[in-house]
C-alpha positions as CSV (number, residue, x, y, z in Angstrom):
1,M,43.4,53.0,85.1
2,D,40.7,55.5,84.1
3,I,42.3,58.4,82.2
4,A,40.6,61.0,84.4
5,K,42.2,59.4,87.4
6,V,45.6,59.4,85.7
7,K,45.3,63.1,85.1
8,S,44.3,63.7,88.7
9,H,47.4,61.9,89.9
10,I,49.5,64.0,87.5
11,D,47.9,67.1,89.0
12,Y,48.7,65.9,92.5
13,F,52.4,65.4,91.7
14,R,52.6,68.7,89.9
15,G,50.9,70.5,92.7
16,N,53.4,69.2,95.2
17,N,56.4,69.9,93.0
18,I,57.5,66.2,92.9
19,K,60.9,66.1,91.1
20,L,60.4,62.8,89.2
21,V,57.4,60.6,88.5
22,K,58.0,57.1,86.9
23,F,55.3,55.3,85.0
24,V,56.0,51.6,85.6
25,D,54.2,50.2,82.5
26,R,57.0,48.4,80.5
27,T,55.5,49.4,77.2
28,F,53.7,52.7,78.0
29,N,52.9,53.5,74.4
30,C,51.4,50.2,73.5
31,D,48.1,52.1,73.4
32,A,49.2,54.9,71.1
33,A,46.2,57.1,71.6
34,R,46.3,56.8,75.4
35,A,50.0,57.6,75.5
36,L,49.5,60.6,73.2
37,E,46.7,62.0,75.5
38,I,48.8,61.6,78.6
39,W,51.9,63.2,77.0
40,R,49.8,66.1,75.7
41,Y,48.3,66.6,79.2
42,I,51.7,66.6,80.8
43,I,53.2,69.1,78.3
44,D,50.2,71.4,78.4
45,N,50.2,71.5,82.3
46,D,54.0,71.7,82.9
47,N,55.0,73.2,86.3
48,C,58.6,73.5,85.2
49,V,59.7,71.4,88.1
50,T,58.3,67.8,87.7
51,S,59.7,65.4,85.2
52,F,58.1,62.2,84.0
53,H,59.9,58.9,83.1
54,F,58.4,56.3,80.7
55,E,59.5,52.9,79.6
56,I,58.5,52.7,75.9
57,G,58.6,50.5,72.9
58,A,60.5,52.9,70.7
59,D,59.6,51.1,67.5
60,L,55.9,51.8,68.4
61,L,56.3,55.6,68.4
62,T,54.2,57.3,65.8
63,D,54.6,60.6,63.9
64,S,51.8,62.0,66.1
65,H,53.8,61.1,69.2
66,I,56.9,62.9,67.9
67,E,55.0,65.9,66.7
68,C,53.5,66.2,70.3
69,L,56.8,65.7,72.0
70,K,58.5,68.5,70.2
71,D,56.6,70.9,72.4
72,A,57.9,69.5,75.7
73,R,60.2,71.5,77.9
74,A,63.7,70.1,77.9
75,G,63.9,67.6,80.8
76,L,60.2,67.3,81.2
77,I,60.0,63.8,79.7
78,Q,62.5,60.9,79.9
79,F,62.3,57.7,77.8
80,E,63.8,54.3,78.5
81,A,63.6,51.8,75.7
82,G,64.5,48.2,76.3
83,V,66.4,47.1,73.1
84,Q,67.9,44.0,74.9
85,S,69.5,42.8,71.6
86,T,69.6,43.5,67.9
87,N,70.3,39.8,67.1
88,P,67.1,38.6,65.2
89,H,67.6,35.0,66.4
90,T,67.8,36.2,70.0
91,L,64.8,38.5,69.8
92,K,62.7,35.7,68.2
93,E,63.7,33.3,71.0
94,I,62.6,35.7,73.8
95,C,59.4,36.6,71.9
96,R,60.2,40.2,71.1
97,A,58.8,41.3,67.7
98,E,60.9,44.5,67.8
99,N,61.7,46.3,64.6
100,F,65.2,47.7,65.2
101,E,65.2,49.7,61.9
102,R,62.0,51.5,63.0
103,L,63.3,51.9,66.5
104,S,66.5,53.4,65.2
105,N,64.6,55.9,63.0
106,N,62.3,56.9,65.9
107,I,65.2,57.4,68.3
108,T,67.0,59.5,65.7
109,K,63.9,61.7,65.4
110,I,63.5,62.0,69.1
111,K,67.2,62.9,69.5
112,A,66.8,65.6,66.9
113,L,64.2,67.3,69.0
114,G,66.9,68.0,71.6
115,N,64.5,68.0,74.6
116,I,63.9,64.3,75.5
117,H,66.4,62.3,77.6
118,I,66.8,58.8,76.0
119,H,68.0,55.7,77.8
120,L,68.5,52.4,75.9
121,D,69.0,49.0,77.6
122,L,70.9,45.9,76.5
123,I,70.9,42.5,78.2
124,A,73.9,40.2,78.1
125,G,73.5,36.4,78.5
126,L,70.4,36.0,76.3
127,P,69.9,32.9,74.1
128,F,72.1,32.9,71.0
129,E,73.8,36.1,72.0
130,S,77.6,35.4,71.7
131,F,80.3,37.9,72.7
132,E,80.6,38.9,69.0
133,S,76.8,39.2,68.7
134,F,76.7,41.4,71.8
135,R,79.4,43.6,70.3
136,K,77.1,44.2,67.3
137,S,74.2,45.0,69.6
138,F,76.3,47.4,71.6
139,N,77.5,49.2,68.4
140,D,74.0,49.4,66.9
141,C,72.8,51.1,70.0
142,F,75.8,53.3,70.7
143,A,75.5,54.6,67.1
144,L,72.2,56.2,68.2
145,R,74.1,58.2,70.9
146,P,71.5,57.7,73.6
147,D,71.9,59.8,76.8
148,M,72.4,56.5,78.6
149,L,73.3,53.1,77.3
150,Q,72.8,50.5,80.1
151,L,74.3,47.1,79.9
152,G,72.3,44.7,82.0
153,F,72.9,41.0,82.7
154,L,70.2,38.4,82.3
155,K,68.5,37.2,85.6
156,L,66.4,34.0,85.5
157,L,63.6,34.9,87.8
158,K,61.4,32.1,89.2
159,G,58.6,31.2,86.8
160,S,60.1,32.9,83.8
161,A,60.2,31.0,80.5
162,L,63.9,31.4,80.2
163,R,64.5,29.8,83.6
164,V,62.2,26.9,82.7
165,N,64.1,26.3,79.5
166,S,67.6,27.2,80.8
167,A,69.0,23.7,80.1
168,I,68.0,24.0,76.4
169,Y,70.1,27.2,76.0
170,G,73.0,25.8,78.2
171,I,72.4,28.6,80.7
172,E,74.0,28.4,84.1
173,Y,72.9,30.9,86.7
174,R,73.4,31.8,90.4
175,V,71.1,29.7,92.6
176,K,70.5,32.6,94.9
177,A,68.8,35.9,94.1
178,P,69.1,37.8,91.8
179,Y,69.7,34.5,89.8
180,E,72.2,36.2,87.4
181,V,73.5,34.2,84.4
182,L,77.1,33.0,84.8
183,F,77.6,31.6,81.3
184,T,75.6,30.1,78.4
185,E,76.1,27.9,75.5
186,H,77.0,31.0,73.5
187,I,79.0,33.2,75.9
188,D,81.4,32.0,78.6
189,F,82.1,33.3,82.1
190,S,85.2,35.2,81.1
191,E,83.4,37.0,78.3
192,L,80.6,38.0,80.6
193,T,83.2,39.2,83.1
194,T,84.7,41.4,80.3
195,L,81.3,42.8,79.6
196,K,81.0,43.7,83.3
197,D,84.3,45.6,83.0
198,I,83.0,47.4,79.9
199,E,79.8,48.2,81.7
200,H,81.7,49.9,84.5
201,L,83.7,52.2,82.1
202,L,80.6,52.9,80.0
203,D,78.8,54.1,83.2
204,T,81.8,56.0,84.5
205,Y,82.7,57.9,81.4
206,Y,79.7,57.9,79.0
207,N,76.6,57.5,81.0
208,A,77.8,60.0,83.6
209,G,78.5,62.5,80.8
210,L,82.1,62.9,82.0
211,T,84.0,62.8,78.8
212,L,81.6,62.8,75.9
213,N,83.6,65.0,73.5
214,T,86.8,63.0,74.2
215,L,85.0,59.7,73.6
216,E,83.4,61.0,70.4
217,Y,87.0,61.5,69.1
218,A,88.7,58.5,70.7
219,T,86.1,55.9,69.4
220,T,86.9,56.9,65.8
221,L,90.4,55.5,66.2
222,F,89.0,52.0,66.6
223,D,86.9,49.8,64.3
224,T,84.0,50.2,66.6
225,A,83.0,52.0,69.8
226,F,82.8,48.6,71.5
227,D,86.5,47.9,70.6
228,F,87.5,51.2,72.3
229,F,85.8,50.2,75.6
230,H,87.1,46.6,75.3
231,E,90.7,47.7,75.1
232,F,90.2,50.5,77.7
233,A,88.8,47.8,80.1
234,Q,91.9,45.7,79.5
235,F,94.1,48.7,80.3
236,W,92.1,49.4,83.4
237,N,92.5,45.9,84.7
238,K,96.2,45.7,83.8
239,E,96.9,48.9,85.7
240,G,95.0,47.5,88.8
241,L,92.5,50.4,88.6
242,H,89.6,48.2,89.6
243,R,90.9,47.8,93.1
244,V,90.1,51.4,94.3
245,S,87.6,54.2,93.8
246,H,88.7,57.3,91.8
247,S,88.0,61.0,92.1
248,R,86.7,62.9,89.1
249,Q,90.2,64.3,88.4
250,A,91.7,60.9,88.7
251,L,89.3,59.6,86.1
252,Y,90.5,62.3,83.7
253,D,94.1,61.3,84.4
254,I,93.4,57.6,83.8
255,L,91.7,58.3,80.5
256,Y,94.6,60.5,79.4
257,R,97.1,57.7,80.3
258,Y,95.1,55.3,78.2
259,L,94.7,57.7,75.3
260,V,98.5,58.2,74.8
261,T,98.8,54.4,74.2
262,I,96.4,54.5,71.2
263,D,98.0,54.4,67.7
264,G,97.1,57.3,65.4
265,L,96.0,59.6,68.3
266,N,96.3,63.3,67.7
267,L,97.5,64.1,71.2
268,D,97.0,67.9,71.0
269,F,93.4,67.4,69.7
270,A,92.7,64.8,72.4
271,K,93.9,67.3,75.1
272,D,91.6,69.9,73.7
273,M,88.7,67.5,74.0
274,L,89.7,66.5,77.5
275,K,90.0,70.2,78.5
276,L,86.6,70.9,77.0
277,D,85.0,68.0,78.9
278,M,86.5,69.2,82.2
279,F,85.1,72.7,81.8
280,M,81.7,71.2,80.6
281,G,81.6,69.4,84.0
282,E,82.7,72.2,86.3
283,N,84.5,75.5,86.6
284,V,87.9,73.9,87.0
285,K,90.4,75.9,89.1
286,N,93.5,73.7,88.6
287,L,94.3,71.8,85.4
288,P,96.5,68.7,85.6
289,D,100.2,69.0,84.8
290,W,99.7,67.2,81.4
291,L,97.2,69.8,80.2
292,E,98.2,73.3,79.1
293,G,96.0,76.1,80.5
294,T,95.5,79.5,79.1
295,D,98.1,82.2,79.8
296,Y,95.9,85.1,81.0
297,K,98.5,87.8,81.7
298,P,98.6,89.1,78.0
299,I,94.8,89.1,77.7
300,M,93.5,90.2,81.1
301,D,92.6,93.7,79.8
302,E,90.6,92.1,77.0
303,I,88.8,89.7,79.4
304,N,87.9,92.5,81.7
305,A,86.6,94.5,78.7
306,F,84.6,91.5,77.6
307,F,83.0,91.1,81.0
308,S,82.4,94.8,81.4
309,C,80.5,95.1,78.1
310,E,76.8,95.4,78.8
311,E,75.9,94.1,75.3
312,N,77.9,90.9,76.1
313,A,76.2,90.6,79.4
314,R,72.7,90.7,77.8
315,M,73.8,88.2,75.1
316,Y,75.8,85.6,77.1
317,F,75.0,85.9,80.8
318,P,71.8,88.0,81.4
319,K,71.1,86.4,84.8
320,Y,74.4,87.8,86.0
321,L,73.8,91.3,84.7
322,G,75.4,93.9,86.9
323,L,78.2,91.7,88.3
324,S,81.8,93.0,88.2
325,P,84.4,91.3,86.1
326,K,85.8,89.8,89.3
327,Q,82.4,88.5,90.4
328,L,81.7,87.1,86.9
329,S,85.0,85.2,86.9
330,R,83.4,83.0,89.6
331,V,80.5,82.0,87.5
332,C,82.0,82.3,84.0
333,H,85.2,81.1,82.5
334,I,87.1,81.9,79.3
335,E,89.5,79.3,78.1
336,Q,91.7,79.0,75.0
337,F,91.6,76.0,72.7
338,R,93.8,75.2,69.8
339,F,91.3,73.5,67.6
340,L,87.9,74.8,68.8
341,G,87.6,78.4,67.6
342,N,90.3,79.9,69.8
343,Y,88.4,81.1,72.9
344,R,85.3,79.6,74.5
345,L,83.2,81.2,77.2
346,F,81.6,78.9,79.8
347,V,78.6,80.3,81.7
348,Y,77.8,78.2,84.8
349,G,74.5,78.0,86.7
350,D,71.9,75.2,87.0
351,G,72.7,72.1,85.0
352,K,75.1,72.0,82.1
353,P,77.1,75.2,81.4
354,K,76.2,77.3,78.3
355,V,79.2,77.4,76.0
356,Y,80.0,80.1,73.3
357,N,82.8,80.6,70.8
358,I,84.0,84.2,71.4
359,V,86.6,86.7,70.3
360,L,87.9,89.0,72.9
361,N,87.2,92.3,71.2
362,G,83.6,91.9,72.5
363,G,82.0,90.1,69.5
364,V,80.9,86.6,68.8
365,K,82.8,84.4,66.3
Protein backbone atom coordinates (compact mmCIF):
# COMPACT_ATOMS: atom_id res chain seq x y z
CA MET A 1 0.00 0.00 0.00
CA ASP A 2 1.24 3.46 -0.85
CA ILE A 3 2.86 5.05 2.22
CA ALA A 4 0.77 8.21 1.89
CA LYS A 5 -2.38 6.09 2.02
CA VAL A 6 -1.11 4.28 5.12
CA LYS A 7 -0.56 7.62 6.84
CA SER A 8 -4.03 8.82 5.85
CA HIS A 9 -5.54 5.68 7.42
CA ILE A 10 -3.52 6.27 10.59
CA ASP A 11 -4.83 9.84 10.67
CA TYR A 12 -8.39 8.54 10.31
CA PHE A 13 -7.99 6.14 13.23
CA ARG A 14 -6.37 8.83 15.37
CA GLY A 15 -9.03 11.35 14.46
CA ASN A 16 -11.75 8.97 15.61
CA ASN A 17 -9.92 7.92 18.81
CA ILE A 18 -9.88 4.23 17.86
CA LYS A 19 -8.44 2.33 20.85
CA LEU A 20 -6.39 -0.30 19.02
CA VAL A 21 -5.26 -0.71 15.42
CA LYS A 22 -3.65 -4.00 14.32
CA PHE A 23 -1.40 -4.26 11.28
CA VAL A 24 -1.90 -7.78 9.92
CA ASP A 25 1.39 -8.13 8.06
CA ARG A 26 3.07 -11.13 9.73
CA THR A 27 6.55 -9.59 9.37
CA PHE A 28 5.84 -5.89 9.44
CA ASN A 29 9.49 -4.84 9.64
CA CYS A 30 10.69 -6.97 6.73
CA ASP A 31 11.11 -3.67 4.90
CA ALA A 32 13.16 -1.91 7.57
CA ALA A 33 12.96 1.59 6.08
CA ARG A 34 9.19 1.42 5.58
CA ALA A 35 8.63 0.18 9.15
CA LEU A 36 10.83 2.97 10.50
CA GLU A 37 8.89 5.64 8.58
CA ILE A 38 5.51 4.36 9.81
CA TRP A 39 6.66 4.03 13.43
CA ARG A 40 8.13 7.53 13.35
CA TYR A 41 4.87 8.90 11.93
CA ILE A 42 2.81 7.18 14.61
CA ILE A 43 5.10 8.44 17.40
CA ASP A 44 5.21 12.00 16.08
CA ASN A 45 1.41 12.16 15.69
CA ASP A 46 0.30 10.40 18.87
CA ASN A 47 -3.19 11.35 20.12
CA CYS A 48 -2.54 9.68 23.53
CA VAL A 49 -5.53 7.37 22.93
CA THR A 50 -4.87 5.07 19.96
CA SER A 51 -2.46 2.13 20.24
CA PHE A 52 -0.94 0.16 17.35
CA HIS A 53 -0.17 -3.57 17.27
CA PHE A 54 2.47 -5.05 14.94
CA GLU A 55 3.57 -8.62 14.22
CA ILE A 56 7.31 -8.41 13.72
CA GLY A 57 10.43 -10.40 13.05
CA ALA A 58 12.26 -9.43 16.23
CA ASP A 59 15.59 -10.60 14.85
CA LEU A 60 15.18 -8.08 12.00
CA LEU A 61 14.95 -5.03 14.26
CA THR A 62 17.75 -2.52 13.68
CA ASP A 63 19.49 -0.01 15.92
CA SER A 64 17.59 2.72 14.06
CA HIS A 65 14.28 1.02 14.94
CA ILE A 66 15.17 0.85 18.61
CA GLU A 67 16.42 4.45 18.67
CA CYS A 68 13.10 5.55 17.15
CA LEU A 69 10.96 3.44 19.49
CA LYS A 70 12.45 4.93 22.64
CA ASP A 71 10.42 8.08 21.92
CA ALA A 72 7.08 6.25 21.92
CA ARG A 73 4.51 6.88 24.64
CA ALA A 74 4.15 3.85 26.93
CA GLY A 75 1.33 1.75 25.48
CA LEU A 76 1.39 3.40 22.05
CA ILE A 77 3.04 0.42 20.32
CA GLN A 78 2.65 -3.33 20.89
CA PHE A 79 4.87 -6.00 19.32
CA GLU A 80 4.05 -9.65 18.73
CA ALA A 81 6.98 -11.83 17.69
CA GLY A 82 6.42 -15.38 16.49
CA VAL A 83 9.34 -17.37 17.84
CA GLN A 84 7.54 -20.73 17.32
CA SER A 85 10.58 -22.73 18.52
CA THR A 86 14.24 -22.31 19.41
CA ASN A 87 15.11 -25.79 18.13
CA PRO A 88 17.38 -25.24 15.07
CA HIS A 89 16.28 -28.54 13.45
CA THR A 90 12.62 -27.55 13.81
CA LEU A 91 13.16 -24.03 12.47
CA LYS A 92 15.03 -25.38 9.44
CA GLU A 93 12.24 -27.85 8.70
CA ILE A 94 9.55 -25.14 8.76
CA CYS A 95 11.74 -22.80 6.65
CA ARG A 96 12.32 -20.17 9.31
CA ALA A 97 15.78 -18.61 9.15
CA GLU A 98 15.36 -16.94 12.51
CA ASN A 99 18.42 -15.96 14.53
CA PHE A 100 17.34 -16.45 18.16
CA GLU A 101 20.49 -14.86 19.58
CA ARG A 102 19.82 -11.68 17.63
CA LEU A 103 16.10 -11.88 18.49
CA SER A 104 16.97 -12.26 22.17
CA ASN A 105 19.32 -9.26 22.11
CA ASN A 106 16.72 -7.10 20.38
CA ILE A 107 13.91 -8.10 22.74
CA THR A 108 16.20 -7.30 25.68
CA LYS A 109 16.87 -3.84 24.23
CA ILE A 110 13.16 -3.20 23.62
CA LYS A 111 12.28 -4.37 27.14
CA ALA A 112 14.88 -1.99 28.54
CA LEU A 113 13.02 0.94 26.95
CA GLY A 114 10.09 0.19 29.26
CA ASN A 115 7.45 1.53 26.88
CA ILE A 116 6.69 -1.28 24.39
CA HIS A 117 4.36 -4.20 25.16
CA ILE A 118 6.04 -7.42 23.92
CA HIS A 119 4.20 -10.64 23.12
CA LEU A 120 6.14 -13.82 22.14
CA ASP A 121 4.54 -16.89 20.53
CA LEU A 122 5.53 -20.56 20.68
CA ILE A 123 3.90 -23.44 18.79
CA ALA A 124 3.74 -27.01 20.11
CA GLY A 125 3.51 -29.96 17.74
CA LEU A 126 6.05 -28.82 15.16
CA PRO A 127 8.39 -31.33 13.45
CA PHE A 128 11.27 -32.55 15.63
CA GLU A 129 9.95 -30.64 18.67
CA SER A 130 9.79 -33.15 21.53
CA PHE A 131 8.45 -32.42 25.00
CA GLU A 132 12.00 -31.81 26.22
CA SER A 133 12.78 -29.65 23.20
CA PHE A 134 9.65 -27.58 23.83
CA ARG A 135 10.71 -27.22 27.46
CA LYS A 136 13.92 -25.55 26.23
CA SER A 137 12.01 -23.31 23.80
CA PHE A 138 9.71 -22.26 26.65
CA ASN A 139 12.60 -21.47 28.98
CA ASP A 140 14.52 -19.58 26.28
CA CYS A 141 11.51 -17.31 25.75
CA PHE A 142 10.45 -17.02 29.40
CA ALA A 143 13.96 -15.83 30.27
CA LEU A 144 13.26 -12.72 28.17
CA ARG A 145 10.27 -11.87 30.43
CA PRO A 146 7.87 -10.87 27.65
CA ASP A 147 4.64 -9.19 28.72
CA MET A 148 2.87 -12.22 27.24
CA LEU A 149 4.17 -15.67 26.31
CA GLN A 150 1.56 -17.49 24.25
CA LEU A 151 1.65 -21.25 23.81
CA GLY A 152 -0.10 -22.16 20.57
CA PHE A 153 -0.73 -25.61 19.11
CA LEU A 154 0.03 -26.49 15.50
CA LYS A 155 -2.93 -26.51 13.13
CA LEU A 156 -2.51 -28.14 9.73
CA LEU A 157 -4.45 -25.84 7.45
CA LYS A 158 -5.48 -27.09 4.02
CA GLY A 159 -2.80 -26.45 1.44
CA SER A 160 0.00 -25.95 3.96
CA ALA A 161 3.33 -27.73 3.43
CA LEU A 162 3.17 -29.32 6.87
CA ARG A 163 -0.23 -30.84 6.08
CA VAL A 164 0.99 -32.17 2.74
CA ASN A 165 4.03 -33.74 4.47
CA SER A 166 2.28 -34.72 7.72
CA ALA A 167 2.94 -38.46 7.21
CA ILE A 168 6.69 -37.80 6.95
CA TYR A 169 6.66 -36.26 10.44
CA GLY A 170 4.23 -38.78 11.91
CA ILE A 171 1.70 -36.01 12.57
CA GLU A 172 -1.87 -36.94 13.39
CA TYR A 173 -4.40 -34.12 13.50
CA ARG A 174 -8.10 -33.50 13.86
CA VAL A 175 -9.96 -34.05 10.60
CA LYS A 176 -12.28 -31.12 11.30
CA ALA A 177 -11.36 -27.46 11.69
CA PRO A 178 -9.20 -26.12 13.20
CA TYR A 179 -7.18 -29.27 12.27
CA GLU A 180 -5.13 -29.18 15.46
CA VAL A 181 -2.30 -31.68 15.96
CA LEU A 182 -3.08 -34.58 18.30
CA PHE A 183 0.40 -36.12 18.39
CA THR A 184 3.53 -36.47 16.30
CA GLU A 185 6.49 -38.78 15.96
CA HIS A 186 8.29 -36.64 18.56
CA ILE A 187 5.58 -35.67 21.07
CA ASP A 188 2.67 -37.84 22.19
CA PHE A 189 -0.94 -36.99 23.02
CA SER A 190 -0.45 -36.97 26.80
CA GLU A 191 2.51 -34.61 26.49
CA LEU A 192 0.52 -32.19 24.34
CA THR A 193 -2.31 -32.41 26.89
CA THR A 194 0.18 -31.48 29.62
CA LEU A 195 1.27 -28.47 27.56
CA LYS A 196 -2.40 -27.45 27.34
CA ASP A 197 -2.54 -27.50 31.15
CA ILE A 198 0.65 -25.43 31.35
CA GLU A 199 -0.79 -22.99 28.80
CA HIS A 200 -3.86 -22.49 31.01
CA LEU A 201 -1.80 -21.65 34.10
CA LEU A 202 0.60 -19.45 32.14
CA ASP A 203 -2.36 -17.45 30.80
CA THR A 204 -4.08 -17.30 34.19
CA TYR A 205 -1.15 -16.23 36.34
CA TYR A 206 1.58 -14.81 34.09
CA ASN A 207 -0.04 -13.41 30.96
CA ALA A 208 -2.86 -11.87 32.98
CA GLY A 209 -0.23 -10.19 35.18
CA LEU A 210 -1.90 -11.65 38.27
CA THR A 211 1.11 -12.80 40.32
CA LEU A 212 4.26 -11.65 38.53
CA ASN A 213 6.28 -10.95 41.69
CA THR A 214 5.33 -14.28 43.26
CA LEU A 215 6.21 -16.16 40.07
CA GLU A 216 9.55 -14.35 39.85
CA TYR A 217 10.43 -15.81 43.24
CA ALA A 218 8.75 -19.23 42.96
CA THR A 219 10.35 -20.14 39.63
CA THR A 220 13.81 -19.74 41.20
CA LEU A 221 13.03 -22.75 43.40
CA PHE A 222 12.98 -25.04 40.35
CA ASP A 223 15.58 -25.95 37.77
CA THR A 224 13.64 -23.95 35.19
CA ALA A 225 10.45 -21.89 34.92
CA PHE A 226 8.91 -24.63 32.79
CA ASP A 227 9.38 -27.11 35.63
CA PHE A 228 7.50 -24.80 38.00
CA PHE A 229 4.50 -24.59 35.67
CA HIS A 230 4.70 -28.33 34.93
CA GLU A 231 4.48 -29.27 38.60
CA PHE A 232 1.84 -26.60 39.25
CA ALA A 233 -0.25 -28.13 36.44
CA GLN A 234 0.05 -31.57 38.07
CA PHE A 235 -1.09 -30.09 41.39
CA TRP A 236 -3.98 -28.29 39.64
CA ASN A 237 -5.26 -31.50 38.07
CA LYS A 238 -4.74 -33.62 41.18
CA GLU A 239 -6.88 -31.17 43.16
CA GLY A 240 -9.58 -31.25 40.48
CA LEU A 241 -9.25 -27.50 39.93
CA HIS A 242 -9.77 -27.80 36.17
CA ARG A 243 -13.43 -28.68 36.66
CA VAL A 244 -14.67 -25.22 37.70
CA SER A 245 -13.90 -21.55 37.07
CA HIS A 246 -12.22 -19.53 39.83
CA SER A 247 -12.51 -15.98 41.13
CA ARG A 248 -9.43 -13.78 41.40
CA GLN A 249 -9.27 -14.40 45.17
CA ALA A 250 -9.60 -18.15 44.64
CA LEU A 251 -6.66 -18.06 42.24
CA TYR A 252 -4.49 -16.45 44.94
CA ASP A 253 -5.66 -19.10 47.42
CA ILE A 254 -4.83 -21.93 45.00
CA LEU A 255 -1.35 -20.58 44.29
CA TYR A 256 -0.70 -20.26 48.02
CA ARG A 257 -1.82 -23.86 48.59
CA TYR A 258 0.62 -24.97 45.91
CA LEU A 259 3.50 -22.83 47.14
CA VAL A 260 3.45 -24.36 50.61
CA THR A 261 4.19 -27.76 49.03
CA ILE A 262 7.46 -26.55 47.47
CA ASP A 263 10.71 -27.63 49.14
CA GLY A 264 12.97 -24.74 50.15
CA LEU A 265 10.22 -22.13 50.06
CA ASN A 266 10.64 -19.10 52.33
CA LEU A 267 6.98 -18.88 53.31
CA ASP A 268 7.15 -15.40 54.83
CA PHE A 269 8.81 -14.00 51.72
CA ALA A 270 6.31 -15.79 49.46
CA LYS A 271 3.46 -14.22 51.46
CA ASP A 272 5.00 -10.79 50.99
CA MET A 273 5.15 -11.40 47.24
CA LEU A 274 1.54 -12.57 47.13
CA LYS A 275 0.39 -9.56 49.15
CA LEU A 276 2.32 -7.25 46.83
CA ASP A 277 0.71 -8.87 43.79
CA MET A 278 -2.75 -8.52 45.30
CA PHE A 279 -2.35 -4.80 45.90
CA MET A 280 -0.73 -4.36 42.48
CA GLY A 281 -3.96 -5.73 41.04
CA GLU A 282 -6.51 -3.81 43.09
CA ASN A 283 -7.10 -1.95 46.34
CA VAL A 284 -7.84 -5.08 48.35
CA LYS A 285 -10.30 -4.57 51.18
CA ASN A 286 -10.13 -8.01 52.79
CA LEU A 287 -7.01 -10.15 52.83
CA PRO A 288 -7.34 -13.95 53.07
CA ASP A 289 -6.96 -15.65 56.46
CA TRP A 290 -3.53 -17.04 55.57
CA LEU A 291 -2.10 -13.57 54.91
CA GLU A 292 -1.23 -11.13 57.67
CA GLY A 293 -2.48 -7.60 57.11
CA THR A 294 -1.16 -4.38 58.57
CA ASP A 295 -2.20 -3.42 62.11
CA TYR A 296 -3.28 0.17 61.56
CA LYS A 297 -4.30 1.17 65.08
CA PRO A 298 -0.77 2.11 66.29
CA ILE A 299 0.02 4.08 63.12
CA MET A 300 -3.24 5.85 62.21
CA ASP A 301 -1.94 9.23 63.35
CA GLU A 302 1.16 8.80 61.19
CA ILE A 303 -0.93 7.73 58.17
CA ASN A 304 -3.23 10.73 58.56
CA ALA A 305 -0.20 13.00 58.86
CA PHE A 306 1.30 11.45 55.74
CA PHE A 307 -1.89 11.98 53.72
CA SER A 308 -2.34 15.51 55.10
CA CYS A 309 1.12 16.65 54.06
CA GLU A 310 0.90 18.83 50.94
CA GLU A 311 4.48 18.00 49.96
CA ASN A 312 3.60 14.29 49.93
CA ALA A 313 0.49 15.01 47.89
CA ARG A 314 2.52 16.83 45.22
CA MET A 315 5.14 14.05 45.19
CA TYR A 316 2.98 10.91 45.29
CA PHE A 317 -0.63 11.69 44.31
CA PRO A 318 -0.86 15.12 42.64
CA LYS A 319 -4.06 14.18 40.79
CA TYR A 320 -5.75 13.78 44.19
CA LEU A 321 -4.48 17.06 45.64
CA GLY A 322 -6.98 18.53 48.08
CA LEU A 323 -8.65 15.28 49.13
CA SER A 324 -8.99 14.54 52.83
CA PRO A 325 -7.13 11.58 54.40
CA LYS A 326 -10.42 9.66 54.47
CA GLN A 327 -11.04 10.34 50.78
CA LEU A 328 -7.45 9.45 49.92
CA SER A 329 -7.83 6.09 51.65
CA ARG A 330 -10.28 5.11 48.90
CA VAL A 331 -7.75 5.71 46.11
CA CYS A 332 -4.49 5.14 47.98
CA HIS A 333 -3.37 2.36 50.29
CA ILE A 334 -0.46 1.96 52.71
CA GLU A 335 0.58 -1.59 53.53
CA GLN A 336 3.39 -3.01 55.64
CA PHE A 337 5.80 -5.60 54.22
CA ARG A 338 8.42 -7.56 56.09
CA PHE A 339 10.94 -7.82 53.25
CA LEU A 340 10.14 -4.89 50.98
CA GLY A 341 11.28 -1.74 52.72
CA ASN A 342 8.71 -1.71 55.51
CA TYR A 343 5.79 0.36 54.13
CA ARG A 344 4.63 0.74 50.56
CA LEU A 345 2.18 3.29 49.21
CA PHE A 346 -0.14 2.20 46.38
CA VAL A 347 -1.76 5.00 44.37
CA TYR A 348 -4.64 3.76 42.23
CA GLY A 349 -6.11 5.32 39.11
CA ASP A 350 -6.01 4.34 35.44
CA GLY A 351 -4.02 1.19 34.71
CA LYS A 352 -1.46 -0.22 37.11
CA PRO A 353 -1.09 1.50 40.48
CA LYS A 354 2.00 3.56 41.20
CA VAL A 355 3.99 2.10 44.08
CA TYR A 356 6.44 3.84 46.43
CA ASN A 357 8.57 2.79 49.39
CA ILE A 358 7.77 5.25 52.16
CA VAL A 359 8.42 6.03 55.80
CA LEU A 360 5.57 7.42 57.84
CA ASN A 361 7.31 10.56 59.06
CA GLY A 362 6.43 12.09 55.71
CA GLY A 363 9.61 11.31 53.76
CA VAL A 364 10.62 8.82 51.14
CA LYS A 365 12.91 5.88 51.83
